[in-house]
DOMARVO-773017 format. One record per residue (C-alpha): x, y, z; residue number from 1. Coordinates in steps of 0.2 Angstrom, whole numbers, plus 2048, in hexadecimal, padded with zeros to 3 digits. Each point is the difference from the previous one (the first is absolute). Example, Ala and Ser with C-alpha at 12.3 -4.5 7.8 and 13.67 -1.06 7.14 Angstrom:
// DOMARVO-773017
    xx    yy    zz    nr
   83E   7EA   827     1
   806   811   7FD     2
This chain:
// DOMARVO-773017
    xx    yy    zz    nr
   6B3   BD1   E92     1
   7F2   7FA   7F5     2
   7F0   808   7F9     3
   7F2   7F9   80A     4
   7F1   80B   7FA     5
   7FC   80B   7F2     6
   7F0   80B   801     7
   7FA   80B   7F2     8
   7F5   810   802     9
   7F7   80C   7F4    10
   7FE   812   803    11
   7FA   80F   7F6    12
   80B   810   800    13
   7F5   80F   7FC    14
   808   80F   7F8    15
   802   80F   80B    16
   7FD   80B   7F1    17
   7F0   7F7   7FA    18
   808   7F8   7F1    19
   810   7FC   7F7    20
   800   802   7ED    21
   80E   7FB   7F3    22
   800   7FB   7EE    23
   7EE   7F8   7FD    24
   7FE   7FB   812    25
   7F7   808   80F    26
   7FE   7F8   812    27
   7F9   807   811    28
   807   7F1   809    29
   80D   7F2   7FD    30
   7FE   7EE   805    31
   80F   7FB   80B    32
   806   7EF   806    33
   809   7FE   811    34
   809   7F0   805    35
   805   7FB   811    36
   80D   7F2   802    37
   802   7F8   810    38
   80F   7F5   806    39
   802   7F2   80C    40
   80D   80C   809    41
   7F2   80C   804    42
   807   80D   7F3    43
   7F2   808   7F5    44
   803   80A   7EF    45
   7F5   809   7F5    46
   7FF   804   7EE    47
   7F4   809   7F4    48
   7FC   801   7EE    49
   7F4   80C   7F7    50
   7FE   7FF   7ED    51
   7F9   810   7F8    52
   7F0   7F7   7F9    53
   7FF   7F1   7F4    54
   805   80A   7F0    55
   80F   80A   804    56
   80D   7F2   802    57
   7FE   7ED   7FE    58
   7FC   800   813    59
   7F0   801   809    60
   7FA   7FF   812    61
   7F6   7F0   7FF    62
   80E   7F8   7F7    63
   80C   805   80E    64
   7F6   7F7   80D    65
   7FC   7F1   7F4    66
   813   7FE   7FD    67
   805   802   812    68
   7F3   7F2   804    69
   808   7F5   7F3    70
   812   803   807    71
   7FC   801   813    72
   7FD   7EC   804    73
   811   7FC   7F9    74
   809   80E   809    75
   7FB   7F9   811    76
   80F   7F9   808    77
   80C   80A   7F6    78
   80D   80C   808    79
   7FB   813   7FD    80
   812   804   804    81
   808   7F8   7F0    82
   7F9   80D   7F4    83
   808   7FB   7EF    84
   7FB   7EE   804    85
   7EE   805   804    86
   7FF   809   7EF    87
   807   7F2   7F7    88
   7F3   7F5   808    89
   7F2   80C   7FB    90
   806   800   7EF    91
   7FF   7EE   7FF    92
   7EF   7FF   806    93
   7F9   80F   7F5    94
   808   805   7F0    95
   7FF   813   7FE    96
   7F4   80A   80A    97
   80D   80B   80A    98
   7F3   80B   808    99
   7F9   7F1   808   100
   811   7FB   808   101
   804   812   805   102
   7F5   801   810   103
   807   7EF   806   104
   812   806   7FD   105
   7FD   810   809   106
   7F9   7F8   80F   107
   80F   7F5   801   108
   80C   80E   7FF   109
   7F5   807   80F   110
   803   7F0   809   111
   813   800   7FC   112
   802   811   807   113
   7F7   7FC   811   114
   80A   7F0   801   115
   810   809   800   116
   7F9   810   809   117
   804   80C   7F1   118
   7F6   80B   7F5   119
   7FE   7F9   7EE   120
   80A   80F   7F8   121
   810   7F9   809   122
   7FE   7EF   7F9   123
   7FD   808   7EE   124
   811   809   801   125
   7FF   80C   80E   126
   7F9   811   805   127
   808   809   7F1   128
   7F2   80E   7FF   129
   7FA   806   811   130
   7F0   807   7F7   131
   7F7   7FB   7EF   132
   7FB   80D   7F4   133
   7EE   7FF   7FB   134
   7F6   806   7F1   135
   7EE   805   800   136
   7F4   7F9   7F3   137
   7F5   80D   7F7   138
   7F1   7F6   7FA   139
   7FA   802   7EF   140
   7F2   80E   800   141
   7FC   811   7F7   142
   811   808   7FC   143
   7FC   80F   80C   144
   7FB   7F4   80E   145
   811   7F7   7FE   146
   809   810   801   147
   7F7   805   80F   148
   805   7F1   809   149
   813   805   7FF   150
   7FC   80F   80D   151
   7F8   7F3   80C   152
   80F   7F4   7FE   153
   80D   80E   801   154
   7F9   805   811   155
   803   7EE   806   156
   812   801   7FB   157
   800   7F7   7F0   158
   80C   805   7F2   159
   7FE   7F0   7F5   160
   7F0   7FC   7F6   161
   7FA   7F3   7F5   162
   7F1   806   7F6   163
   7F5   7F3   7F7   164
   7FD   802   7EE   165
   7FD   7F3   7F2   166
   7F0   806   7F9   167
   7FC   80B   7F2   168
   811   808   7FB   169
   7F9   812   7FD   170
   7F8   800   811   171
   810   7F8   807   172
   80B   80D   7F8   173
   7F6   80D   809   174
   800   7F7   810   175
   814   7FF   800   176
   801   812   7FB   177
   7F5   806   80E   178
   808   7F5   80E   179
   811   805   7FA   180
   7FC   812   801   181
   7FC   7FE   813   182
   811   7F8   804   183
   80B   809   80D   184
   813   801   7FE   185
   808   7EF   803   186
   7F0   7F6   7FD   187
   800   7F0   7F5   188
   7F2   7FB   7F5   189
   7FC   7F0   7F7   190
   7F2   7FC   7F4   191
   7FA   7EF   803   192
   7F5   7F8   7F2   193
   800   7EF   808   194
   800   7F8   7EE   195
   7F1   80B   7FB   196
   807   808   7EF   197
   801   7F8   7EF   198
   811   803   7F9   199
   7FA   80E   7F5   200
   7F7   809   80E   201
   810   7FE   80B   202
   80A   808   7F2   203
   7F4   80E   7FE   204
   801   804   813   205
   813   7FF   802   206
   802   80C   7F1   207
   7F4   80C   807   208
   808   801   811   209
   812   7FF   7FB   210
   804   811   807   211
   7FB   7FA   812   212
   80B   7F8   80D   213
   7F5   7F1   803   214
   803   7ED   800   215
   7F5   7F5   7F5   216
   7FB   7EF   809   217
   7FB   7F0   7F6   218
   7F7   809   7F2   219
   7FA   7F1   7F7   220
   7FA   7EE   803   221
   80F   7F6   7F8   222
   813   801   803   223
   802   803   7ED   224
   7F4   80F   7FF   225
   809   808   810   226
   811   7FD   7F7   227
   7FA   809   7F1   228
   7FA   80F   80B   229
   811   800   809   230
   809   801   7EF   231
   7F5   80E   7FB   232
   802   80C   80F   233
   80D   807   80B   234
   7F4   801   80E   235
   806   7F3   80E   236
   7F6   7F0   7FF   237
   7FB   7F5   80F   238
   7FB   7EE   7FC   239
   7F4   7F8   80C   240
   7F3   7F3   7FB   241
   80B   7F7   7F4   242
   80E   7FE   80C   243
   7FA   7F1   807   244
   810   7F5   801   245
   812   800   800   246
   800   7FB   7EE   247
   7F7   80F   7FC   248
   80A   80C   80A   249
   80F   7F9   7F7   250
   7F8   802   7EF   251
   7FB   812   804   252
   812   804   805   253
   807   7F8   7F0   254
   7F4   80A   7F5   255
   802   810   80A   256
   7ED   800   801   257
   7FF   809   811   258
   808   80D   80B   259
   7F8   7FA   810   260
   7F5   7F1   805   261
   7F1   7FD   80C   262
   803   7F1   80B   263
   7F0   7FA   807   264
   803   7F3   80D   265
   7F1   7F5   7FD   266
   802   800   7ED   267
   812   7F8   802   268
   7FA   7F3   80E   269
   804   808   811   270
   80F   807   809   271
   80C   7F2   7FC   272
   7FE   802   7ED   273
   7FE   813   802   274
   811   801   808   275
   808   7F6   7F2   276
   7F8   80D   7F4   277
   805   80F   80A   278
   813   7F9   802   279
   801   7FD   7ED   280
   7F9   812   7FC   281
   80E   807   80C   282
   80D   7F5   7F7   283
   7FA   807   7EF   284
   7FE   812   806   285
   7ED   801   7FE   286
   7F7   80C   80C   287
   7EF   7F9   807   288
   7EF   804   807   289
   7FD   7F3   80D   290
   7EE   7FD   804   291
   7F2   7F3   7FD   292
   7EF   800   7F7   293
   7F6   805   80F   294
   7FD   7FB   813   295
   7FF   806   811   296
   80C   801   80F   297
   808   7EF   7FD   298
   804   803   7EE   299
   806   811   803   300
   80C   7F9   80E   301
   807   7F4   7F3   302
   803   80E   7F3   303
   808   80B   80E   304
   80C   7F2   806   305
   806   7FD   7EF   306
   802   812   7FC   307
   809   804   811   308
   80D   7F2   7FB   309
   803   808   7EE   310
   80D   80D   7FD   311
   7F9   811   7FD   312
   808   803   7F0   313
   7F6   7F1   7F9   314
   7EF   804   808   315
   7F6   80D   7F7   316
   7F0   7FF   80B   317
   7F3   7F4   809   318
   7EE   801   804   319
   7F7   7FF   811   320
   7F0   7F7   7FB   321
   7F9   7FF   812   322
   800   813   7FF   323
   7F2   800   7F3   324
   7F4   7F4   809   325
   7F3   803   80D   326
   802   7EF   808   327
   80E   7FC   80B   328
   805   7ED   7FF   329
   80F   800   80A   330
   809   80A   80E   331
   812   806   7FE   332
   7FF   804   7EE   333
   80D   80C   7F9   334
   7FF   812   807   335
   7FD   80D   7F2   336
   807   811   802   337
   804   80E   7F4   338
   801   7F5   7F1   339
   80A   7F3   808   340
   7FC   7EF   809   341
   809   7F6   80D   342
   7FE   7EE   805   343
   7FF   7FA   811   344
   811   7FA   808   345
   7F7   7F2   809   346
   804   7ED   7FB   347
   7F9   7FB   7EF   348
   7F5   80B   7F7   349
   7FB   809   810   350
   7ED   7FF   7FC   351
   7F3   7F7   80A   352
   7EF   7FC   7F7   353
   7F0   807   807   354
   7F6   7EF   802   355
   7F0   80A   804   356
   802   808   7EF   357
   805   7F0   7F7   358
   7F2   7F6   808   359
   7FE   7ED   7FD   360
   80C   7F8   7F4   361
   7FA   7FC   7EE   362
   808   7EF   803   363
   80F   7F8   80B   364
   80B   7F1   7FE   365
   809   7F7   80E   366
């Protein structure tokens, strides 16, 4: 089986709640890239990558499409089933830019699953969890408004929450306290600064909320700043944005820099590399949030399949991004119910792109 055609589509994903705010960012819609890979055997796979704007990570939507356009001509004729070989090939053609390669890699996992008539989670290790625990994002807003969101999300069955902070430390302290006051027994709360605090501000916040049962996620931009915060507080620390490679994971483990990590599939380069990262975390005893930067049904399906194949003891939570958008880009996305999601058991990722929504391709290569 060989790759015979690669088509790339652009789609906007408007936010169901109107906007999404975190750190210094706010968006009403995200620019997502969908890739469809066809083979000479008639098997087709889909992938997706959706960076959160151009200033959040070293990744942006136009860059994803430009990078795929650079890679695609040299991937025609390659086998989509030999995933390690394909990733070595992409690394040889384009140094770095893992988010560019992620959508291609995910689409090839979809093809592999269809070729062997199995869901991707079985190929990633098996159906170890029959349902995937979700968290609900509480976007940055007025402290009282953020607290009120918990009542709405409790009614939907959610018990894990990730509130967005990373702005003025005095306001963030108020936000955390007001949201924490609305927690029900058994709830879990994380305060995610998404790199937004300077080190001195992060230290002020962790000192001020030291009596609360709350996780602190990626307080500062650099690894070194986050490590300083980790050594200052006994609140559990989750590292996210700086955990962008196996080398950084090993460094963080050796330094005792974190209690958990956030594994984002596109930041690592796709499911092939995310599986390596996931398995190393398990070997090291590190618990993970498994998600991505953003996306629709296709990205969420990839998240769900990786989480399904991860032992529950090592899986902290995941996010169902398609549940936040007003546009449905594929059929068969994971089913969300009572704070959990379940991926389709159909072969591959179990999703079918809605071509009427995607429209004409931005470009295609044959």
